[in-house]
C-alpha positions in Angstrom: 10.5 -61.8 273.6 7.3 -63.4 275.9 5.0 -61.3 273.9 6.4 -63.0 270.6 6.3 -66.3 272.2 2.7 -65.4 273.4 1.2 -64.2 270.0 2.4 -67.5 268.3 1.1 -69.7 270.8 -2.3 -67.6 270.6 -2.1 -68.4 266.8 -1.1 -72.1 267.0 -4.0 -72.9 269.1 -6.7 -70.6 267.1 -5.5 -72.9 264.4 -6.1 -76.1 266.2 -9.4 -75.1 267.6 -10.5 -74.5 263.5 -13.2 -77.1 262.2 -11.4 -79.8 259.2 -11.9 -78.3 256.1 -14.4 -80.8 253.9 -13.3 -82.5 250.6 -15.0 -82.2 248.2 -15.5 -84.2 245.0 -13.3 -82.3 243.0 -10.6 -82.3 245.8 -10.5 -86.2 245.9 -10.0 -86.5 242.1 -7.0 -83.8 242.1 -5.2 -86.1 244.7 -6.3 -89.2 243.3 -4.6 -88.1 239.9 -1.7 -87.4 241.9 -1.6 -90.2 244.6 -3.3 -92.8 242.3 -1.4 -96.0 242.1 -2.8 -97.5 239.0 -2.7 -94.2 237.4 0.8 -93.9 238.1 1.6 -97.3 236.1 -0.8 -95.9 233.3 1.7 -93.0 232.9 4.8 -95.1 233.0 3.7 -97.6 230.8 2.7 -94.5 228.5 6.2 -92.5 228.4 7.2 -96.7 228.0 4.8 -97.1 224.8 5.9 -93.4 223.2 9.6 -94.6 223.2 8.2 -97.1 220.4 8.4 -94.1 217.7 11.6 -92.5 217.6 13.0 -96.6 218.2 11.1 -97.2 214.8 12.4 -94.0 212.9 16.3 -95.0 213.9 16.1 -98.1 212.0 15.2 -96.0 208.9 17.7 -93.7 209.3 21.3 -93.9 208.5 23.6 -96.2 210.9 27.4 -95.0 211.4 30.1 -97.0 213.2 33.8 -97.1 214.2 35.8 -99.0 215.3 39.8 -99.2 216.1 42.1 -102.0 217.2 46.2 -101.9 217.8 47.2 -105.7 218.5 51.1 -106.6 219.7 51.8 -109.7 217.6 54.8 -112.3 217.4 55.6 -113.8 214.0 57.5 -116.8 213.6 58.7 -117.5 210.5 60.1 -121.1 208.8 61.6 -121.4 205.7 65.3 -122.9 204.0 67.8 -121.1 203.5 70.2 -121.1 200.7 71.9 -124.5 202.2 68.5 -125.9 201.8 68.5 -125.8 206.0 65.3 -124.8 207.8 65.8 -121.7 209.5 63.9 -119.6 211.8 63.4 -116.3 212.5 60.9 -114.5 214.8 59.4 -110.8 214.3 58.1 -108.5 216.9 55.8 -106.0 215.6 52.8 -103.8 216.5 49.4 -103.4 213.6 46.7 -101.2 214.1 43.1 -101.2 211.7 40.2 -98.7 212.1 37.1 -98.7 210.3 34.2 -96.1 209.8 31.3 -97.5 208.1 27.9 -96.1 206.9 24.4 -98.1 206.4 21.5 -96.4 204.7 18.2 -98.8 204.2 17.0 -97.5 201.3 14.3 -100.4 201.1 12.9 -102.6 203.7 9.3 -103.2 204.2 9.7 -104.4 207.2 10.8 -101.5 209.0 8.3 -99.5 207.3 5.8 -101.4 208.2 7.3 -101.1 211.9 7.7 -97.6 212.0 3.4 -97.5 210.8 2.5 -100.0 213.8 4.9 -98.0 216.2 2.2 -95.0 215.7 -0.6 -97.1 216.5 1.1 -98.4 219.6 1.9 -94.9 220.8 -2.2 -94.2 220.2 -3.1 -97.4 222.3 -1.0 -96.3 225.1 -2.1 -92.7 224.9 -5.7 -94.2 224.9 -5.2 -96.6 227.5 -4.1 -93.6 229.9 -7.1 -91.7 228.4 -9.0 -94.6 229.7 -7.6 -95.2 233.6 -8.0 -91.4 233.7 -11.7 -91.8 232.9 -11.6 -95.0 235.1 -10.4 -92.7 238.1 -13.2 -90.3 238.0 -15.8 -92.8 238.2 -13.9 -95.1 241.2 -13.4 -91.7 242.5 -16.8 -90.2 242.2 -18.1 -93.6 243.1 -16.3 -94.1 246.5 -17.4 -90.2 247.4 -20.7 -90.6 247.0 -21.0 -94.6 248.4 -19.2 -92.3 251.7 -21.8 -89.8 251.4 -24.6 -92.5 251.1 -23.2 -94.4 253.9 -22.9 -91.0 256.1 -26.5 -90.7 255.2 -28.0 -93.8 256.3 -26.4 -93.6 259.8 -27.8 -90.5 260.3 -30.9 -92.0 259.0 -30.7 -94.6 261.7 -29.5 -92.4 264.6 -32.8 -90.1 263.8 -34.9 -93.2 264.2 -33.0 -94.3 267.2 -33.8 -91.4 268.7 -37.3 -91.7 267.9 -37.8 -95.2 269.2 -35.8 -94.5 272.5 -38.5 -91.5 272.9 -41.6 -94.2 272.4 -39.9 -97.0 274.7 -39.5 -93.7 277.5 -43.3 -93.0 276.7 -44.6 -96.7 276.9 -42.5 -97.3 280.1 -44.3 -94.1 281.9 -47.7 -95.0 280.3 -47.6 -98.1 282.0 -46.1 -97.3 284.9 -49.2 -94.7 285.3 -51.7 -97.7 284.1 -52.5 -96.2 280.3 -50.5 -98.6 278.5 -49.7 -102.0 277.8 -46.1 -104.4 278.6 -47.2 -105.3 274.8 -46.6 -101.5 273.9 -43.3 -101.8 276.0 -41.9 -105.2 274.4 -42.7 -103.7 270.9 -40.9 -100.7 271.2 -37.5 -102.2 273.3 -37.5 -104.8 270.5 -37.7 -101.5 267.5 -34.7 -100.1 269.6 -32.6 -103.4 269.9 -33.3 -103.5 265.6 -32.1 -100.0 265.2 -29.2 -100.5 267.7 -27.9 -103.6 265.3 -28.5 -101.3 262.5 -26.1 -98.6 263.6 -23.3 -100.8 264.3 -23.7 -102.1 260.7 -24.0 -98.3 259.6 -21.1 -97.2 261.7 -18.9 -100.1 259.9 -20.1 -99.0 256.4 -19.1 -95.7 257.3 -15.4 -96.5 258.3 -15.3 -99.2 255.2 -16.4 -96.2 252.5 -14.2 -94.1 253.9 -11.3 -96.4 253.9 -11.8 -97.2 249.9 -11.9 -92.7 249.5 -8.8 -92.3 251.8 -7.1 -95.5 249.4 -7.8 -93.5 246.3 -6.7 -90.1 247.5 -3.7 -91.5 249.9 -4.4 -89.3 252.8 -6.8 -89.1 255.7 -10.2 -88.0 255.5 -11.8 -86.0 258.1 -14.8 -84.7 256.7 -16.9 -84.6 253.1 -19.0 -81.9 251.4 -22.4 -83.6 251.5 -24.9 -83.1 248.6 -27.2 -80.3 249.0 -30.2 -81.8 247.6 -31.4 -77.5 246.6 -28.8 -77.2 244.2 -29.2 -81.1 242.4 -31.3 -80.7 239.3 -32.8 -83.6 237.8 -31.9 -83.0 234.2 -32.2 -85.3 231.1 -29.2 -86.5 229.2 -28.4 -84.6 226.4 -28.7 -85.5 223.5 -31.7 -87.3 224.6 -31.5 -90.5 222.5 -29.6 -93.6 223.4 -28.9 -94.1 219.7 -26.7 -91.0 219.8 -24.9 -92.0 223.3 -24.4 -95.1 221.7 -22.8 -93.3 218.8 -20.6 -91.2 220.8 -19.3 -93.8 222.6 -18.1 -95.5 219.5 -16.5 -92.6 218.5 -15.0 -91.1 221.3 -14.7 -93.8 224.1 -10.8 -94.6 225.0 -11.7 -98.2 225.3 -12.8 -98.4 221.3 -9.6 -96.6 220.3 -7.2 -98.6 222.4 -8.9 -101.5 220.6 -9.0 -100.3 217.4 -5.1 -99.0 217.3 -4.1 -102.5 218.3 -5.9 -104.1 215.5 -4.2 -101.4 213.3 -0.8 -102.7 215.0 -1.7 -106.4 214.6 -2.9 -105.5 210.5 0.4 -103.9 210.0 2.4 -107.4 211.6 0.9 -109.1 208.8 2.5 -107.2 206.8 5.9 -107.4 208.4 5.3 -110.4 208.7 4.7 -111.1 205.0 8.6 -108.9 204.4 10.5 -111.8 205.2 10.0 -112.7 201.2 11.0 -109.6 200.3 14.2 -108.6 199.3 16.2 -105.8 201.2 18.1 -103.0 199.8 21.0 -101.2 202.0 23.6 -98.3 200.4 27.0 -98.9 202.3 29.6 -97.0 202.4 33.1 -97.6 204.6 36.6 -96.9 204.7 39.3 -98.8 206.3 42.8 -97.4 207.4 45.2 -100.8 208.5 48.7 -101.2 209.4 51.1 -104.1 209.4 48.2 -106.1 208.7 49.8 -107.8 205.9 52.2 -111.1 207.6 54.3 -111.1 204.1 55.0 -107.4 204.7 54.5 -106.5 208.0 56.0 -102.8 207.3 52.8 -101.8 205.3 49.6 -99.7 205.4 46.4 -100.1 203.5 43.4 -97.6 202.9 40.5 -98.9 202.0 37.3 -96.8 200.6 34.2 -98.6 199.6 30.9 -97.5 198.5 28.5 -99.4 196.8 24.8 -101.1 197.2 23.9 -104.7 199.4 20.9 -106.9 197.9 19.6 -109.2 200.3 17.2 -111.4 198.2 15.8 -114.2 201.2 15.8 -117.9 199.3 14.7 -120.4 201.8 14.2 -119.9 205.6 13.1 -123.7 206.4 9.4 -122.2 206.5 10.1 -119.7 209.2 8.3 -116.8 207.2 4.9 -118.3 206.3 4.2 -119.5 209.9 5.3 -115.9 211.4 2.5 -114.9 208.9 -0.3 -117.7 209.5 0.5 -116.4 213.2 0.2 -113.0 212.7 -3.2 -113.3 210.5 -4.5 -115.0 213.6 -3.9 -112.4 216.2 -4.8 -109.7 213.6 -8.4 -112.5 213.6 -8.4 -112.2 217.5 -7.7 -108.1 218.1 -11.0 -107.7 215.2 -13.2 -110.1 217.4 -11.7 -108.5 220.8 -12.8 -104.5 219.1 -16.5 -106.3 218.1 -17.0 -107.8 221.2 -16.6 -104.8 223.0 -18.2 -102.7 221.2 -21.1 -104.8 221.6 -20.9 -105.0 225.3 -20.1 -101.1 225.0 -23.4 -101.0 223.8 -24.9 -102.4 226.8 -23.5 -100.6 229.4 -24.5 -97.2 227.6 -28.0 -98.7 227.2 -27.8 -99.7 231.2 -26.1 -96.1 232.6 -28.4 -94.3 229.9 -31.8 -95.9 231.8 -30.0 -95.5 235.0 -29.7 -91.4 234.5 -34.0 -91.5 233.2 -35.2 -93.9 235.0 -33.5 -92.4 238.1 -34.9 -89.3 237.6 -38.5 -90.5 237.9 -37.1 -93.0 240.6 -36.1 -90.0 242.8 -39.1 -88.0 242.0 -41.4 -90.7 242.9 -39.5 -91.2 246.4 -39.3 -87.5 247.1 -43.3 -87.6 246.8 -43.2 -90.9 248.9 -41.2 -89.3 251.4 -43.6 -86.8 251.6 -46.6 -89.0 252.4 -44.7 -91.2 254.6 -44.5 -87.7 256.6 -48.0 -87.1 256.7 -48.4 -90.6 257.5 -46.4 -90.2 260.7 -47.9 -86.9 261.7 -51.4 -88.9 261.2 -50.5 -91.8 263.6 -49.1 -89.5 265.8 -52.5 -87.2 266.0 -54.7 -90.5 266.0 -53.0 -92.0 269.1 -53.3 -88.5 270.8 -57.3 -89.1 269.8 -57.1 -92.8 270.9 -57.4 -94.6 267.7 -53.8 -95.7 266.7 -51.0 -97.4 268.9 -47.9 -96.5 269.8 -47.2 -100.0 267.6 -48.8 -98.0 264.5 -46.7 -94.6 265.0 -43.5 -97.3 265.2 -44.2 -99.1 261.8 -44.8 -95.3 260.5 -41.3 -94.0 261.8 -39.8 -97.0 260.4 -41.3 -96.6 257.1 -40.7 -93.3 256.7 -37.0 -94.1 257.6 -37.2 -96.9 254.9 -38.3 -94.0 252.3 -36.0 -91.5 252.9 -33.5 -94.2 253.1 -34.0 -95.2 249.4 -34.8 -91.5 248.2 -30.8 -90.9 249.6 -29.8 -94.0 247.7 -31.5 -93.5 244.3 -29.9 -89.4 244.5 -26.7 -91.1 244.1 -27.3 -93.9 242.2 -28.7 -90.9 239.8 -25.4 -89.2 239.8 -23.3 -92.0 239.2 -24.8 -93.3 236.9 -24.5 -89.7 235.1 -20.9 -89.8 235.5 -20.6 -93.2 234.3 -22.2 -92.4 230.8 -20.4 -89.5 230.0 -17.3 -91.7 231.0 -18.5 -94.1 228.5 -19.2 -91.7 225.6 -15.3 -90.2 226.2 -16.5 -86.9 227.8 -14.6 -84.0 230.2 -13.7 -86.2 233.2 -13.4 -83.2 235.0 -16.0 -80.7 233.5 -18.3 -83.7 235.1 -16.7 -83.6 238.2 -16.9 -80.2 238.4 -20.7 -79.7 237.7 -21.2 -82.9 239.8 -19.2 -80.6 242.7 -20.7 -77.6 242.3 -24.4 -79.4 243.8 -22.2 -80.2 247.0 -22.4 -77.9 249.7 -24.6 -77.1 253.2 
């Protein structure tokens, strides 16, 4: 027994010593799909909206009802007798009735328009749910990449802090040996103080971006799988023409699909309002049984069977129908203008993200070359310092320029990845496939 407890304790201790598993982009997306409150609300709204279709269909189907009642009656009857004198009698009895009725709409323009409208309402909520899912992928990717960028910036600042600390120590030793100046010490210390301030800001940014990601996945985030630059390809968008992406966005964008469905629903609302002037025709069938409901013959019972048509022809409603038609027409125009405004705005956003991908590739390549040049400048300044041509200030300037270039390069890479995901989202692409592909570029 003691040996078993020892084995269990050893296993738990070994598990505690294992490093925390890094959260990758796809895991973050899957967690957010389950935990994000906005998506859960969109799912609930979709479930609610889907019920509009069976509700509208039910209005076109037969309506069956049954009613029954039983009452206690106390009847007082006053009438003259044979002598002409009023005489009062009192009868107490029970009465009952049962009614079974059926009503089948045959022609109701409002109900058929409402049924067609319900189909577009369902299409609207489905498109809205898809839009939220697409937006969640963009938000998760954005938060994840921002967290990686904040971590990279902190690492660069720490690297610069270490290099500047070395320069401060070297300047102090050189001054003590009589080979340096006080200006070199002050310059290096000023740079170090600035880097320390940047470190504080970078650490705050790491905590903030980590918190933003934790809100989406609703759990603590220990470590993130970093970007593996060697795996990340720099590829032009496919298709390669902006016009093709704009066309795809207009055809498949869930935002466009949602507003298009709303416009069709508004158009059918006009038909519903105009149907207020049209007659309605129903098939009616009813069976009624009653007992002791006639005060003249309380002991009698009746069975009445009714079958026929019921026509309702509206004549005048005080202008209500005309007002609802005008209101529906105004709502239709509003939906049409909102759809056109979204189409134009979508074109602008597609253009911006398309340029973000194409120009992002050029920017990343240019900054990669700039980073190589900056590294060479640092090496050259160090050799020149050893030869007595350059000063420590020159080395500090070169190192600062190198860190700035590396920071811009990291930012350009993440902006390129984010633009890719946003472009695909605007065109209604497969978000999981896009995130899976991006996730394959992560790893140490």
